C-alpha positions in Angstrom: 0.1 -0.1 0.4 1.5 3.3 -1.2 2.2 6.4 2.0 0.2 9.5 0.4 2.4 11.4 3.2 5.7 10.2 1.8 8.9 12.9 2.2 9.8 13.9 -0.8 13.4 14.2 -1.1 15.2 17.5 -0.6 14.7 20.2 -3.3 12.0 17.7 -5.3 9.3 19.6 -7.0 6.9 17.1 -8.5 4.6 20.3 -10.4 7.6 22.4 -11.2 6.0 25.4 -9.7 9.5 26.3 -7.5 11.4 26.5 -11.4 8.1 28.5 -12.7 8.0 30.9 -9.8 12.2 31.5 -10.3 12.0 31.9 -14.5 8.8 34.1 -13.7 11.1 36.3 -10.9 14.1 36.2 -13.4 12.2 37.1 -16.5 11.1 41.0 -14.8 14.6 41.3 -14.1 16.5 41.4 -16.9 16.4 44.1 -20.0 15.3 47.1 -20.4 11.6 46.8 -20.5 12.2 44.2 -17.5 13.6 47.2 -15.2 12.1 49.8 -13.7 13.3 53.3 -11.3 12.3 52.4 -7.6 9.3 54.7 -6.5 10.1 56.9 -4.3 9.3 56.6 -0.6 5.9 57.4 0.0 5.6 60.0 2.9 4.5 59.2 6.0 0.8 59.7 6.5 -2.5 58.7 8.6 -4.1 57.3 5.6 -4.0 53.5 7.0 -4.7 54.9 10.3 -7.5 57.0 9.2 -9.3 54.0 6.9 -8.7 51.3 9.7 -10.6 53.9 12.6 -13.7 55.0 10.1 -14.0 50.4 9.5 -14.2 50.1 13.4 -16.6 52.7 14.0 -19.1 52.0 10.7 -18.5 48.0 12.7 -20.5 49.1 15.5 -22.8 51.2 13.7 -23.7 48.2 11.7 -23.9 46.0 15.2 -25.6 49.3 16.6 -28.3 48.8 14.3 -28.7 45.0 14.1 -29.4 44.8 18.1 -31.8 47.9 18.0 -33.4 45.7 14.9 -33.2 42.7 16.9 -35.1 44.7 20.1 -36.9 46.7 18.9 
């Protein structure tokens, strides 16, 4: 009976996905078409924090509305 949990030898990739991934990454680095200028670091802003706070407030409002409808 075959063991479905048999360990593969080190470095063996039956689907070849590792080689395909490496080829994809290497393709993006070669030639002038594959090179991109490094984007400047974005200025530090409170954008994500504001979005998180707005999301939490929206969630609280939705939960409060559901409770109000359920009890009302």
